Structure formats: C-alpha cells, structure tokens
C-alpha positions in Angstrom: 0.0 0.0 0.0 1.0 3.6 -0.6 0.0 6.7 1.5 -0.8 9.9 -0.3 -0.8 13.3 1.3 -2.2 16.0 -1.1 -2.2 19.7 -0.5 -4.9 21.2 -2.8 -6.4 24.6 -3.3 -9.8 24.8 -1.7 -11.5 25.2 -5.0 -10.1 22.0 -6.3 -10.7 19.8 -3.3 -14.0 18.4 -4.5 -12.4 17.3 -7.8 -9.5 15.7 -5.9 -11.8 13.8 -3.5 -14.0 12.7 -6.5 -10.9 11.4 -8.3 -9.8 9.4 -5.3 -13.2 8.0 -4.7 -13.5 6.9 -8.4 -10.1 5.2 -8.4 -10.4 1.5 -7.6 -8.0 0.5 -4.9 -8.2 3.5 -2.6 -9.3 3.7 1.0 -8.8 5.6 4.3 -9.8 8.9 2.7 -9.3 11.9 5.1 -10.1 15.6 4.2 -8.8 18.4 6.4 -10.3 21.7 5.2 -7.9 24.7 5.6 -5.2 22.7 7.3 -2.4 23.7 4.9 -0.5 26.9 5.4 2.3 26.7 2.8 0.9 26.4 0.2 -2.5 27.4 1.6 -5.3 25.0 1.0 -6.9 21.8 2.2 -5.1 18.6 3.1 -6.4 15.3 1.5 -4.9 12.0 2.6 -5.7 8.5 1.5 -4.1 5.0 1.1 -4.0 3.4 -2.3 -2.9 0.0 -3.5 0.4 0.1 -5.3 -1.1 -1.2 -8.5 -3.5 1.7 -8.6 -1.0 4.3 -7.6 0.3 5.3 -11.0 -3.3 6.0 -12.3 -4.1 8.1 -9.3 -0.9 10.1 -9.5 -1.5 10.7 -13.2 -5.0 12.0 -12.5 -3.8 14.4 -9.8 -1.2 15.8 -12.1 -3.8 16.3 -14.8 -5.7 18.4 -12.2 -2.5 20.5 -11.8 -2.1 19.6 -8.1 1.7 19.2 -8.6 1.9 22.9 -9.6 -0.8 24.5 -7.4 -0.3 22.3 -4.4 1.7 19.3 -3.4 1.6 15.5 -3.8 3.7 13.3 -1.4 3.8 9.6 -1.6 5.1 7.2 1.1 5.2 3.4 1.2 3.3 1.7 4.0 5.3 -1.2 5.6 2.4 -2.4 7.7 -1.4 -1.7 7.4 -3.7 -3.7 9.7 -7.0 -2.9 8.1 -9.7 -5.0 6.3 -10.4 -2.0 4.1 -6.8 -1.9 3.0 -6.9 -5.6 2.2 -10.1 -5.1 0.2 -8.6 -2.2 -1.6 -5.6 -4.3 -2.7 -7.9 -7.1 -3.7 -10.1 -4.7 -5.8 -7.2 -3.0 -7.6 -6.3 -4.7 -10.9 -3.0 -6.6 -11.2 -0.4 -7.4 -8.6 1.4 -4.7 -6.6 4.8 -6.4 -7.3 4.3 -6.0 -11.0 3.1 -2.4 -10.9 5.4 0.4 -12.1 5.1 3.8 -10.4 6.5 5.9 -13.3 6.6 9.1 -11.5 8.6 7.5 -8.6 10.9 5.8 -11.1 11.6 9.0 -12.9 12.2 10.9 -9.7 14.5 8.2 -8.3 16.6 7.8 -11.5 16.8 11.6 -11.8 18.4 11.8 -8.4 20.7 8.8 -9.0 21.8 10.3 -12.4 23.0 13.6 -10.9 26.6 14.4 -11.4 27.6 15.2 -7.8 30.7 15.3 -5.7 29.5 12.1 -3.9 28.9 10.3 -7.2 32.3 11.2 -8.5 33.9 10.2 -5.2 32.2 6.7 -5.2 33.0 6.0 -8.8 36.6 7.1 -8.4 37.2 5.1 -5.2 35.5 2.1 -6.8 37.8 2.3 -9.8 40.9 2.7 -7.6 39.9 -0.3 -5.6 39.4 -2.3 -8.8 42.9 -1.1 -10.0 44.4 -2.8 -6.9 42.4 -5.9 -7.7 43.6 -6.2 -11.3 47.2 -5.6 -10.4 47.1 -8.1 -7.5 44.7 -10.5 -9.5 42.5 -10.4 -6.4 38.9 -11.3 -7.1 37.7 -10.1 -3.7 38.8 -6.6 -4.4 37.1 -6.7 -7.9 33.8 -7.8 -6.3 34.2 -5.0 -3.7 34.8 -2.4 -6.3 31.7 -3.6 -8.2 29.6 -3.2 -5.1 30.8 0.3 -4.4 30.4 1.6 -8.0 27.3 3.9 -8.5 27.1 3.6 -12.3 23.8 1.7 -12.4 21.9 4.8 -11.4 22.7 6.8 -14.6 22.3 3.7 -16.7 18.8 3.2 -15.3 18.1 6.9 -15.7 19.1 6.7 -19.4 16.7 3.7 -20.0 13.9 5.5 -18.1 14.5 8.7 -20.1 14.2 6.8 -23.4 11.0 5.1 -22.4 9.5 8.3 -20.8 10.8 10.5 -23.6 12.6 12.8 -21.1 15.5 14.4 -23.0 16.7 16.3 -20.0 16.9 13.2 -17.9 18.7 11.4 -20.7 21.3 14.3 -21.0 21.8 14.3 -17.2 22.4 10.6 -17.1 24.7 10.6 -20.1 26.8 13.4 -18.6 27.0 11.5 -15.3 28.2 8.4 -17.1 30.7 10.1 -19.4 32.2 12.6 -16.9 32.1 10.1 -14.1 34.0 7.4 -15.9 36.4 9.9 -17.5 37.2 11.5 -14.2 37.5 8.1 -12.4 39.9 6.7 -15.1 42.0 9.9 -15.1 42.3 9.8 -11.4 43.2 6.1 -11.5 45.9 6.7 -14.1 47.5 9.1 -11.6 46.9 6.7 -8.7 48.6 3.9 -10.7 51.6 6.1 -11.4 51.9 7.0 -7.8 51.6 3.3 -6.7 54.3 2.4 -9.2 56.5 5.2 -7.9 56.3 3.7 -4.3 56.9 0.2 -5.7 53.4 -1.1 -4.9 52.4 -1.5 -8.5 54.6 -2.9 -11.3 54.2 -3.5 -15.0 55.3 -7.1 -14.4 52.2 -7.7 -12.3 49.9 -6.3 -14.9 51.5 -8.3 -17.7 51.7 -11.6 -15.7 49.1 -14.4 -16.1 46.0 -13.3 -14.2 43.6 -16.2 -14.0 41.1 -14.4 -11.7 41.0 -11.0 -13.6 42.3 -11.7 -17.1 38.7 -11.8 -18.5 38.4 -8.1 -17.8 40.3 -7.1 -20.9 39.1 -10.0 -23.1 35.5 -9.2 -24.0 33.3 -11.8 -25.7 29.6 -12.5 -26.2 29.3 -13.9 -22.7 30.1 -10.5 -21.4 27.2 -9.0 -23.4 24.8 -11.7 -22.3 25.7 -11.2 -18.6 25.2 -7.4 -19.0 21.8 -7.9 -20.6 20.7 -10.2 -17.8 22.0 -7.9 -15.2 20.2 -4.9 -16.9 16.9 -6.8 -16.7 17.4 -7.8 -13.1 18.4 -4.3 -12.1 15.5 -2.6 -13.8 13.0 -5.1 -12.3 14.5 -4.4 -8.8 13.9 -0.7 -9.3 10.4 -0.9 -10.6 9.3 -3.5 -8.0 11.1 -1.7 -5.1 13.2 -4.7 -4.4 16.4 -2.7 -4.0 18.3 -5.5 -2.4 18.7 -7.2 -5.8 20.8 -4.2 -7.0 23.8 -5.5 -5.0 23.7 -8.7 -7.0 23.4 -6.7 -10.2 26.4 -4.5 -9.3 28.7 -7.4 -8.7 27.8 -9.2 -11.9 28.9 -6.7 -14.6 32.5 -5.6 -15.1 32.1 -1.9 -15.8 34.2 -0.5 -13.0 36.9 -3.2 -13.2 37.1 -2.7 -17.0 37.6 1.0 -16.5 40.2 0.4 -13.8 42.2 -2.1 -16.0 42.1 0.3 -18.9 43.5 3.1 -16.7 46.3 1.0 -15.2 47.2 -0.4 -18.6 47.2 3.2 -20.0 49.6 4.3 -17.3 52.1 1.7 -18.5 51.4 2.3 -22.2 49.9 -1.1 -22.8 47.5 -0.3 -25.7 46.3 -3.9 -26.1 44.9 -4.1 -22.6 43.7 -0.5 -22.7 41.6 -1.1 -25.8 40.4 -4.6 -24.7 39.2 -3.2 -21.4 37.5 -0.2 -23.1 35.7 -2.6 -25.4 34.6 -4.6 -22.3 33.4 -1.4 -20.7 31.4 -0.2 -23.7 29.9 -3.6 -24.3 28.6 -3.9 -20.8 27.2 -0.4 -20.7 25.4 -1.0 -24.0 24.0 -4.3 -22.8 22.6 -2.8 -19.6 21.0 0.2 -21.4 19.4 -2.0 -24.1 18.1 -4.5 -21.6 16.9 -1.8 -19.2 15.0 0.0 -21.9 13.5 -3.2 -23.3 12.4 -4.3 -19.9 10.6 -1.0 -19.2 8.9 -1.0 -22.6 7.7 -4.6 -22.0 6.5 -3.7 -18.5 4.7 -0.7 -19.8 3.0 -2.7 -22.6 2.0 -5.6 -20.3 0.6 -3.3 -17.6 -1.4 -1.4 -20.3 -2.8 -4.6 -21.7 -3.7 -5.8 -18.2 -5.6 -2.5 -17.4 -7.4 -2.7 -20.7 -8.5 -6.2 -19.9 -9.8 -5.2 -16.5 -11.6 -2.2 -18.1 -13.5 -4.5 -20.4 -14.8 -6.6 -17.5 
C-alpha cells in the first residue's frame, strides 16, 4: 500500500476527492479543510494499492495539483485494516508488477545527478578495482563492483528513453561520461603513484591473471551477462526490491574494466587498454538495451492488463 498526502487549493478539493473515490484500490480517505498553510489550502490523505497508484498520480497531475499544491507519496510497511486488504484485492493486477512511473523518474533523476558524492564513489571504486587487477584479487574486484554507483545513470538513461525525457537522458549521459572519464584519469594518476612507491609494477599487470584476465578480453558472454543484469536491475527498481541491486552491481565488469584500462594506459599497454575499453562499452550497451527493453515490456504488459480489466 501507498500513503498519499495531497495539499490542494480549496476550490479543487472536491475534484481531488472525487478522483480518489473513483479510483479503484483507494481507502482511508481523510479531508482536512484549511489545514495547509504553505501552500495554503486543504489537506487530503488516502491510502492506495500500489497497482492503482500510477493511475491516481497521473490523475492528480492532470488536475494540476503538482503545480498549485503538493503531492507526497510514502510506502506503507504495515497496514492492519480490512479496508486496506479489500482495496488491494479490488485493484487490478499485482502490486509487485506495478510500475510507479513518477517515482521511477524521480528516483533515477536523483541517481543520475553528477555530484561530488557520485564522483567520489565511482573514483574510489575504480581505484579499488585497480588494486584488484594488479594483484589479481577477485575479492577486491567484487568489492569495487559493489561500491560503483554507475547503475543509477544507466537506469536513468533507460527511463528517459521510455518516458521521452531528453533532460533526464542528457543528465544521465553526462554523469556516465564525466564520471568514468574522471575516475579513469584519477586512476591513471593513482597507478603512477603506486608504481613510484613500488606497490604496482608492469610485471604484475603483464603476468598471467587467472582471476581477472577476463576483464580485458570481451566476448559474447560479457554482453549476455550485461543484458541479464540490466533486466534484473530494472526489475529491482520498478518492484522496489532494491536488495537485488547489489547482485546486479557485482555481476557486470564496468568498474573493473575502466580500472584495468586506466592501469594499462599508465604503462602504455594499448592492447589491454583497448580490450578493457571494449569490455566497458559492451557492458554499458548491454545494460542500457536490456533496461530500456524491460521498461517497454512492463509498460505494454501493464497497459494490456488494465485494458483487460476495463472490459470486464
């Protein structure tokens, strides 16, 4: 269940209440006339089944409440109410399958922002991965994958394509390009420093690396894994199962590939630099294609499901 708190101008309250009452899957409607001060107006609250949430939010935006008032949405972890159970039963579809497009757009917008924190995480992850490739240490590689924040902009780009939001697409693309460029540049400097203090060496990079050699040897399996990870990551976002994102992060070699390219570049090894760059681009492409396709399929399936319910 979701909890909505709406601040509406007093002259639009009746329309808002009527919309909520007409939406299948709503309950616990509360109207507080004149309770809001900034912006001034009435406060309307209700609970709505997740599978009916997107329809209700779209209706509220059509009324202009997002510009003249306010719409806040919270997830309800526990609701002990027969009315809530009935509302969920009445709403079409399953809550786990429903996509809250406004929430997804807002979440990916935030995750796609090029911020100091984002740059710090992606740079630190790349440096950790650099240590992993030089030492041929799989544990460090996995750790670097988990730290990397790059799935946010990738999901943002897929969402922007499906939602036709060019600003979000540009923001996500900038975060990806600038983030990886800054992280790789910083890792080149980090590699040179580690070499200067005798902690890295070209012999370590050129030696047989059974645990990390795959990073600069892209193949079709890399693309297949990226596609599967993109599907899993997108589903975890749309179904609010964020725990699955950790598994997605450690299954795709984006950060390790960028790190290996940076270390190889610091030693002038063009073969490993190019191979790692190919691996990076292949994985990024696979995630974007899979994420976009997953969202399009979800959108189509949910539309078909709602049309089927409407005919009953």
